[in-house]
SEMIVEX-584593 format. One line per field, with one value per atom (N, C-alpha, C): residue number from 1; residue in three letters; x, y, z. Coordinates in Angstrom, 1 decimal. Atoms other than C-alpha are relative to their C-alpha. Example, Ala and Ser with C-alpha at 12.3 -4.5 7.8 and 13.67 -1.06 7.14 Angstrom:
BEGIN
resi <- c(1  1  1  2  2  2) $
resn <- c(ALA  ALA  ALA  SER  SER  SER) $
xx <- c(0.9  12.3  0.9  -0.9  13.7  -0.8) $
yy <- c(-1.2  -4.5  1.2  -1.1  -1.1  1.1) $
zz <- c(0.0  7.8  0.0  0.0  7.1  0.8) $
//
This chain:
BEGIN
resi <- c(1  1  1  2  2  2  3  3  3  4  4  4  5  5  5  6  6  6  7  7  7  8  8  8  9  9  9  10  10  10  11  11  11  12  12  12  13  13  13  14  14  14  15  15  15  16  16  16  17  17  17  18  18  18  19  19  19  20  20  20  21  21  21  22  22  22  23  23  23  24  24  24  25  25  25  26  26  26  27  27  27  28  28  28  29  29  29  30  30  30  31  31  31  32  32  32  33  33  33  34  34  34  35  35  35  36  36  36  37  37  37  38  38  38  39  39  39  40  40  40  41  41  41  42  42  42  43  43  43  44  44  44  45  45  45  46  46  46  47  47  47  48  48  48  49  49  49  50  50  50  51  51  51  52  52  52  53  53  53  54  54  54  55  55  55  56  56  56  57  57  57  58  58  58  59  59  59  60  60  60) $
resn <- c(UNK  UNK  UNK  UNK  UNK  UNK  UNK  UNK  UNK  UNK  UNK  UNK  UNK  UNK  UNK  UNK  UNK  UNK  UNK  UNK  UNK  UNK  UNK  UNK  UNK  UNK  UNK  UNK  UNK  UNK  UNK  UNK  UNK  UNK  UNK  UNK  UNK  UNK  UNK  UNK  UNK  UNK  UNK  UNK  UNK  UNK  UNK  UNK  UNK  UNK  UNK  UNK  UNK  UNK  UNK  UNK  UNK  UNK  UNK  UNK  UNK  UNK  UNK  UNK  UNK  UNK  UNK  UNK  UNK  UNK  UNK  UNK  UNK  UNK  UNK  UNK  UNK  UNK  UNK  UNK  UNK  UNK  UNK  UNK  UNK  UNK  UNK  UNK  UNK  UNK  UNK  UNK  UNK  UNK  UNK  UNK  UNK  UNK  UNK  UNK  UNK  UNK  UNK  UNK  UNK  UNK  UNK  UNK  UNK  UNK  UNK  UNK  UNK  UNK  UNK  UNK  UNK  UNK  UNK  UNK  UNK  UNK  UNK  UNK  UNK  UNK  UNK  UNK  UNK  UNK  UNK  UNK  UNK  UNK  UNK  UNK  UNK  UNK  UNK  UNK  UNK  UNK  UNK  UNK  UNK  UNK  UNK  UNK  UNK  UNK  UNK  UNK  UNK  UNK  UNK  UNK  UNK  UNK  UNK  UNK  UNK  UNK  UNK  UNK  UNK  UNK  UNK  UNK  UNK  UNK  UNK  UNK  UNK  UNK  UNK  UNK  UNK  UNK  UNK  UNK) $
xx <- c(-0.1  5.5  -0.9  0.6  4.5  -0.6  0.7  2.0  0.8  -0.7  3.8  -0.8  0.9  0.8  -0.3  0.4  -0.3  0.8  -0.8  2.2  -0.7  0.7  -0.4  0.6  -0.5  0.1  -0.5  0.4  0.2  -0.2  0.3  -1.4  0.0  -0.1  -1.0  -1.5  1.3  -4.0  -0.3  0.4  -5.9  -1.3  1.2  -8.8  -1.2  1.1  -11.1  -0.1  0.0  -10.1  -0.4  0.1  -9.9  -1.0  0.9  -12.2  0.8  -0.6  -11.5  0.7  -0.5  -10.3  1.5  -1.4  -6.6  0.3  -0.2  -7.0  1.2  -1.1  -4.4  1.4  -1.2  -1.8  0.3  -0.2  -2.3  0.0  0.0  -1.8  0.9  -0.8  -0.3  1.4  -1.4  3.5  0.4  -0.4  3.8  -0.6  0.5  1.5  0.8  -0.8  3.5  1.3  -1.3  6.7  -0.2  0.4  5.0  -0.1  0.2  4.0  1.2  -1.2  7.4  -0.3  0.4  5.8  0.5  -0.3  6.7  -1.3  1.2  4.2  -0.1  0.2  2.7  -0.9  0.8  1.4  -0.5  0.6  -1.0  0.1  0.0  -0.7  -1.0  0.9  -3.3  0.2  -0.1  -3.2  -1.3  1.1  -5.4  -0.7  0.5  -5.8  -0.8  0.6  -6.5  -0.4  0.4  -7.0  0.9  -1.0  -4.0  0.5  -0.5  -2.9  1.3  -1.3  0.6  0.2  -0.3  1.9  1.5  -1.4  5.2  0.2  -0.3  6.7  1.0  -0.9  8.3  0.7  -0.8  11.1  0.0  -0.1  11.2  1.3  -1.3  13.9  0.7  -0.8  16.7  0.2) $
yy <- c(0.4  -9.7  -1.2  1.3  -13.1  0.1  0.1  -13.7  -0.9  0.8  -15.0  -1.1  1.0  -17.1  -1.1  1.0  -18.8  -0.1  0.0  -17.9  0.7  -0.7  -15.9  1.4  -1.3  -12.5  1.1  -1.1  -9.4  1.2  -1.2  -6.2  1.2  -1.3  -2.6  0.4  -0.4  -1.6  1.5  -1.4  1.5  0.4  -0.5  3.6  -0.8  0.8  1.7  -1.4  1.3  -1.6  0.1  0.0  -0.6  1.1  -1.1  2.5  0.9  -0.9  4.7  -0.8  0.8  1.8  0.3  -0.3  2.5  1.4  -1.3  6.1  0.8  -0.6  7.2  -0.3  0.4  5.4  0.7  -0.7  7.5  1.5  -1.5  11.0  0.6  -0.8  13.7  0.0  0.1  13.5  1.3  -1.3  17.2  -0.1  0.2  16.4  -1.0  0.9  13.4  0.6  -0.7  15.5  1.0  -1.0  18.2  -0.7  0.8  15.5  -0.9  0.8  13.8  -1.5  1.4  10.5  -0.7  0.8  7.7  -0.4  0.5  6.5  -1.5  1.4  3.1  -0.4  0.5  1.2  -1.4  1.3  -1.7  -0.8  0.9  -4.7  -1.2  1.1  -7.5  -1.2  1.2  -11.1  -0.1  0.2  -11.6  -1.4  1.3  -15.2  -0.2  0.3  -15.4  1.3  -1.2  -11.7  0.5  -0.4  -11.5  1.4  -1.4  -7.9  0.2  -0.4  -6.7  1.5  -1.4  -3.2  0.2  -0.3  -1.8  1.5  -1.4  1.4  0.5  -0.7  3.8  1.1  -1.0  5.7  1.4  -1.4  9.4  0.3  -0.4  11.1  0.9  -0.9  12.7  -0.7) $
zz <- c(-1.4  -6.7  0.3  -0.3  -5.3  1.4  -1.3  -2.4  0.9  -1.0  0.7  0.5  -0.5  1.6  -1.0  1.0  -1.6  -1.3  1.2  -4.3  -1.2  1.1  -6.3  -0.3  0.4  -7.9  1.0  -0.8  -5.7  -0.9  0.8  -7.1  0.9  -0.8  -5.9  0.3  -0.4  -3.9  -0.3  0.4  -5.1  0.8  -0.6  -3.8  -0.5  0.6  -6.2  0.6  -0.6  -4.5  1.5  -1.4  -0.9  0.5  -0.4  -0.8  1.0  -1.0  2.2  1.2  -1.1  4.4  0.3  -0.2  3.8  -0.6  0.6  2.7  0.6  -0.7  5.2  -0.7  0.6  3.1  -1.3  1.3  0.0  0.1  -0.2  1.3  -1.1  0.9  -0.9  0.5  -0.4  -0.9  0.8  -0.8  0.3  1.4  -1.3  3.2  0.9  -0.7  4.1  0.5  -0.3  4.0  1.2  -1.1  6.2  1.3  -1.2  8.7  0.4  -0.2  8.5  0.1  0.0  7.6  -1.3  1.1  5.2  -0.7  0.7  2.5  0.2  -0.1  3.0  -1.1  1.1  0.0  0.2  -0.2  0.4  -1.4  1.1  -2.0  0.4  -0.3  -2.2  -1.0  0.9  -3.6  -0.8  0.9  -6.6  0.1  -0.1  -5.7  1.4  -1.3  -1.9  0.8  -0.7  -0.9  1.1  -1.0  1.5  -0.3  0.2  2.1  0.7  -0.6  2.8  -0.2  0.1  3.4  -0.1  0.2  2.1  0.2  -0.3  3.4  -1.1  0.9  0.9  0.8  -0.8  2.6  -0.5  0.5  2.5  -0.6  0.6  0.5  1.1  -0.8  2.4  1.3) $
//
């Protein structure tokens, strides 16, 4: 995936990268289903640090 700001490489954000800042995006799939929520995955640019969020639609 390419950064929309600088053209650098986008990497999947993890707890190690973001800490608890975006902890709500990494909930357990069963908990998301129970709450009727879609999962949101943060990605960040390895060059400029830009962050984008992508929604993963629920099944069904």
